[in-house]
NUKOL-669320 format. One record per residue (C-alpha): residue in one letter; x negated, y negated, z. Coordinates in nm, 2 decimals. Layout:
<atoms>
- a,X,Y,Z
...
</atoms>
This chain:
<atoms>
- x,0.72,2.27,-0.39
- x,0.75,1.88,-0.32
- x,0.69,1.81,0.05
- x,0.80,1.46,0.16
- x,0.53,1.18,0.26
- x,0.58,1.11,0.63
- x,0.41,0.84,0.86
- x,0.42,0.52,1.07
- x,0.22,0.30,1.29
- x,0.00,0.41,1.53
- x,0.22,0.40,1.86
- x,0.52,0.58,1.67
- x,0.77,0.28,1.70
- x,0.79,0.28,1.29
- x,0.83,0.61,1.13
- x,0.91,0.69,0.75
- x,0.98,0.99,0.51
- x,0.97,0.93,0.14
- x,1.10,1.24,-0.06
- x,0.94,1.28,-0.41
- x,0.59,1.17,-0.52
- x,0.45,0.83,-0.55
- x,0.41,0.66,-0.92
- x,0.08,0.52,-0.86
- x,-0.20,0.54,-0.56
- x,-0.45,0.25,-0.57
- x,-0.71,0.06,-0.37
- x,-0.69,-0.35,-0.42
- x,-1.00,-0.53,-0.33
- x,-0.82,-0.89,-0.31
- x,-0.86,-1.09,-0.03
- x,-0.53,-1.06,0.11
- x,-0.59,-0.69,0.13
- x,-0.93,-0.74,0.27
- x,-0.80,-0.99,0.56
- x,-0.52,-0.78,0.63
- x,-0.68,-0.45,0.65
- x,-0.99,-0.57,0.83
- x,-1.20,-0.41,0.56
- x,-1.33,-0.43,0.21
- x,-0.97,-0.30,0.03
- x,-0.64,-0.20,0.10
- x,-0.52,0.16,-0.01
- x,-0.16,0.21,-0.10
- x,0.11,0.48,-0.23
- x,0.38,0.32,-0.46
- x,0.71,0.49,-0.42
- x,0.94,0.42,-0.73
- x,1.26,0.42,-0.54
- x,1.36,0.27,-0.19
- x,1.68,0.52,-0.19
- x,1.44,0.79,-0.12
- x,1.30,0.63,0.20
- x,1.43,0.72,0.54
- x,1.31,0.44,0.78
- x,1.35,0.43,1.12
- x,1.22,0.13,1.39
- x,1.24,-0.23,1.34
- x,0.93,-0.38,1.15
- x,0.84,-0.75,1.19
- x,0.78,-0.90,0.82
- x,0.58,-1.17,0.68
- x,0.52,-1.26,0.30
- x,0.24,-1.40,0.09
- x,0.23,-1.49,-0.25
- x,-0.03,-1.30,-0.44
- x,-0.29,-1.45,-0.73
- x,-0.03,-1.38,-1.00
- x,0.22,-1.55,-0.82
- x,0.43,-1.22,-0.71
- x,0.57,-1.23,-0.34
- x,0.47,-0.95,-0.11
- x,0.66,-0.87,0.22
- x,0.45,-0.69,0.45
- x,0.59,-0.51,0.72
- x,0.38,-0.42,1.05
- x,0.48,-0.28,1.41
- x,0.58,-0.57,1.67
- x,0.44,-0.32,1.92
- x,0.08,-0.21,1.81
- x,0.05,-0.41,1.51
- x,-0.04,-0.15,1.26
- x,0.04,-0.24,0.88
- x,0.30,0.04,0.77
- x,0.46,-0.06,0.43
- x,0.52,-0.35,0.20
- x,0.75,-0.45,-0.06
- x,0.81,-0.71,-0.33
- x,1.12,-0.90,-0.32
- x,1.15,-0.92,-0.70
- x,1.13,-0.54,-0.73
- x,1.30,-0.43,-0.42
- x,1.35,-0.06,-0.60
- x,0.98,-0.04,-0.51
- x,0.84,0.08,-0.15
- x,0.45,0.07,-0.07
- x,0.30,0.24,0.23
- x,-0.06,0.19,0.35
- x,-0.27,0.52,0.29
- x,-0.37,0.51,0.64
- x,-0.04,0.51,0.79
- x,0.04,0.87,0.67
- x,0.05,1.17,0.86
- x,-0.18,1.34,0.62
- x,-0.41,1.08,0.48
- x,-0.57,1.35,0.28
- x,-0.28,1.33,0.05
- x,-0.41,0.98,-0.09
- x,-0.57,1.03,-0.41
- x,-0.67,0.68,-0.55
- x,-0.63,0.64,-0.93
- x,-0.80,0.29,-0.99
- x,-0.92,-0.01,-0.81
- x,-0.78,-0.36,-0.86
- x,-0.94,-0.68,-0.78
- x,-1.28,-0.55,-0.83
- x,-1.39,-0.93,-0.87
- x,-1.31,-0.98,-0.50
- x,-1.52,-0.66,-0.38
- x,-1.83,-0.66,-0.15
- x,-2.13,-0.46,-0.22
- x,-2.10,-0.31,0.15
- x,-1.75,-0.15,0.03
- x,-1.88,0.05,-0.28
- x,-1.61,0.19,-0.53
- x,-1.61,0.53,-0.63
- x,-1.77,0.54,-0.97
- x,-1.52,0.81,-1.10
- x,-1.21,0.55,-1.08
- x,-1.10,0.32,-1.32
- x,-1.15,-0.04,-1.19
- x,-1.00,-0.34,-1.29
- x,-1.14,-0.72,-1.23
- x,-0.79,-0.85,-1.14
- x,-0.46,-0.70,-1.16
- x,-0.41,-0.46,-1.46
- x,-0.08,-0.47,-1.71
- x,0.23,-0.38,-1.52
- x,0.23,0.01,-1.64
- x,-0.09,0.07,-1.43
- x,-0.04,-0.12,-1.11
- x,0.13,-0.17,-0.79
- x,-0.08,-0.28,-0.48
</atoms>
């Protein structure tokens, strides 16, 4: 049985429910993810269909252009400031949630790490995970 992925911000203003499973789960050590998370990496679940997402609450958004020129639109709660999800204007079908925003974060199982070249010794990577110095080919990535 496939249970929906649910979650939201720390104060409950923003909530999401996604039916179906993610196409990829990854950690990203790029500087953008480090700054946004306040840690050494960001952890993400990428879902293939925005149509499978039920979203409540009004998020604030801001955009940043990644190393490869891809624009990422970050969404966060205007009340508590928690990052909740992000989207790519060039790929509007994708919906990416922060692993820590899940009601059950244990459902997050990272498959690989991107931007290892930007990582820090104080944020070690699980040696069992595949790593990429930058962004891997499109078939393997989303973070």
